[in-house]
C-alpha positions as CSV (number, residue, x, y, z in Angstrom):
1,M,-59.8,-114.9,-31.2
2,N,-56.3,-115.9,-32.5
3,V,-57.0,-114.7,-36.0
4,Q,-58.9,-111.1,-34.7
5,I,-55.9,-110.0,-32.7
6,V,-53.5,-110.9,-36.0
7,I,-56.1,-108.7,-38.1
8,A,-56.1,-106.2,-35.6
9,F,-52.5,-105.8,-35.5
10,I,-52.0,-105.7,-39.4
11,A,-54.3,-103.1,-39.2
12,F,-52.6,-101.2,-36.5
13,L,-49.3,-101.8,-38.7
14,I,-51.2,-100.4,-41.8
15,S,-52.9,-97.5,-40.4
16,A,-49.2,-96.2,-39.1
17,L,-47.7,-96.9,-42.5
18,A,-50.2,-95.0,-44.3
19,G,-50.3,-91.9,-41.7
20,G,-46.6,-91.6,-41.8
21,V,-46.6,-91.5,-45.6
22,A,-49.8,-89.4,-45.3
23,S,-47.7,-86.8,-43.6
24,T,-44.8,-86.3,-45.5
25,D,-44.7,-82.6,-47.5
26,V,-44.5,-84.6,-50.6
27,I,-47.9,-86.5,-50.1
28,R,-49.2,-83.2,-48.5
29,R,-48.5,-81.2,-51.7
30,L,-49.8,-84.1,-53.8
31,L,-53.1,-84.1,-52.2
32,L,-53.2,-80.8,-52.3
33,K,-52.5,-80.4,-56.1
34,L,-55.3,-82.9,-56.6
35,L,-57.7,-81.8,-54.8
36,G,-57.1,-78.2,-56.1
37,K,-56.6,-76.9,-53.3
38,E,-53.7,-74.2,-53.0
39,P,-50.6,-75.3,-50.3
40,P,-50.7,-73.2,-47.1
41,R,-48.7,-69.8,-46.6
42,K,-45.4,-70.5,-44.5
43,T,-45.7,-68.8,-41.2
44,Y,-43.9,-65.6,-40.5
45,A,-41.2,-67.6,-38.1
46,E,-40.8,-70.3,-40.9
47,R,-40.2,-67.3,-43.8
48,L,-37.8,-65.6,-41.3
49,S,-36.2,-68.6,-40.1
50,N,-35.7,-69.2,-43.9
51,L,-34.2,-65.8,-44.7
52,T,-32.1,-66.0,-42.0
53,S,-30.3,-68.8,-42.8
54,S,-30.3,-68.1,-46.8
55,L,-28.1,-64.7,-45.6
56,A,-25.8,-66.6,-43.0
57,K,-24.8,-68.9,-45.9
58,A,-24.9,-66.0,-48.3
59,S,-22.4,-64.0,-45.9
60,G,-19.8,-67.1,-45.1
61,E,-19.9,-67.5,-49.3
62,V,-19.3,-63.5,-49.6
63,D,-16.5,-63.9,-46.5
64,T,-14.6,-66.9,-48.6
65,L,-14.9,-64.7,-51.8
66,L,-13.2,-61.1,-49.9
67,H,-10.2,-64.1,-48.2
68,E,-9.5,-65.5,-51.7
69,M,-9.6,-62.1,-52.9
70,T,-7.2,-60.5,-50.5
71,R,-4.7,-63.6,-51.1
72,V,-4.7,-62.9,-54.9
73,A,-4.4,-58.8,-54.7
74,R,-1.2,-60.1,-51.9
75,E,0.1,-62.1,-54.5
76,R,0.1,-59.8,-57.1
77,Q,1.6,-57.1,-55.2
78,Q,4.6,-59.3,-54.3
79,A,5.2,-60.1,-58.1
80,V,4.8,-56.4,-58.6
81,K,7.6,-55.9,-55.8
82,N,9.5,-58.3,-57.5
83,L,9.2,-57.3,-60.7
84,E,10.1,-53.3,-59.5
85,V,13.4,-55.0,-57.9
86,G,14.2,-56.9,-61.2
87,L,14.0,-53.9,-62.9
88,A,15.9,-51.7,-61.0
89,D,18.7,-54.2,-61.1
90,L,18.3,-54.1,-65.2
91,E,18.3,-50.6,-65.1
92,K,21.7,-50.5,-62.9
93,R,23.0,-53.1,-64.9
94,E,22.5,-51.1,-68.1
95,K,24.2,-48.1,-66.5
96,E,27.0,-49.7,-65.9
97,L,27.0,-51.3,-69.6
98,K,26.7,-48.1,-71.1
99,G,29.5,-46.9,-69.3
100,N,31.6,-49.8,-69.9
101,I,30.8,-48.9,-73.7
102,E,31.7,-45.9,-73.6
103,V,34.9,-46.2,-72.0
104,L,35.9,-48.9,-74.5
105,E,34.7,-46.2,-77.2
106,K,37.5,-44.1,-76.1
107,V,40.4,-46.6,-76.4
108,P,42.3,-46.3,-79.3
109,I,42.0,-49.2,-81.6
110,P,45.5,-50.3,-81.1
111,V,45.4,-50.6,-77.6
112,A,42.3,-52.7,-77.9
113,E,43.8,-55.1,-80.6
114,H,46.7,-55.5,-78.1
115,F,44.4,-56.4,-75.4
116,A,42.7,-58.8,-78.1
117,R,46.3,-60.8,-78.2
118,L,47.0,-60.8,-74.8
119,V,43.6,-62.9,-74.4
120,E,44.2,-65.1,-77.3
121,P,44.0,-68.7,-76.2
122,S,48.1,-68.9,-77.2
123,Q,49.2,-66.1,-74.7
124,K,47.3,-67.5,-72.0
125,R,49.4,-69.4,-69.2
126,S,49.3,-72.7,-68.1
127,T,47.7,-73.6,-64.5
128,R,50.7,-76.1,-64.0
129,R,53.6,-73.3,-64.3
130,D,51.1,-70.7,-62.4
131,Y,51.0,-73.3,-59.6
132,M,54.7,-74.0,-59.7
133,L,55.8,-70.3,-59.2
134,F,53.2,-70.1,-56.4
135,I,54.4,-73.1,-54.6
136,S,57.7,-71.6,-55.6
137,G,57.0,-68.4,-54.1
138,V,55.7,-70.2,-50.7
139,L,58.7,-72.0,-50.4
140,V,60.9,-69.1,-50.5
141,T,58.8,-67.0,-48.7
142,T,59.3,-69.6,-45.9
143,I,62.7,-70.3,-45.9
144,V,63.4,-66.2,-45.7
145,A,61.3,-66.5,-42.5
146,V,63.3,-68.7,-40.8
147,V,66.6,-67.7,-41.8
148,L,66.0,-64.2,-40.9
149,Q,64.6,-65.7,-37.3
150,L,67.9,-67.8,-36.5
151,T,69.9,-64.8,-37.4
152,L,67.7,-62.0,-35.6
153,G,66.7,-64.5,-32.9
154,K,70.4,-65.0,-31.4
């Protein structure tokens, strides 16, 4: 009797396993193909559910695409604004330079030569001399202010 229980239990397991495998979609389609029958058509609810999920997925993709397009459009708009500002600055600078050129064209050549000689490195003053003159000026101004306060303050 022990052997019969074990055989019954093994038969149960094999039946349950075979039933589980046979109930999968892959096996169903394979059996229908082997038998030459067409698979049953999906119900209206299944088709509607599939279409609804496809529509929701497509809608999400469209939303993502629209957000990306909006971001790119804003970036390009900002880039165009920056270029316009840069162009306006360049136009202003061009007008200033043209004005400087016109002024320089009217300057007589001897004056320009004299100015060039003044700017030459040999004509430049040393920074040490400039600092000494500045400090001397500060000292003299301070001494004069103190003397004036002492004489006028009394």
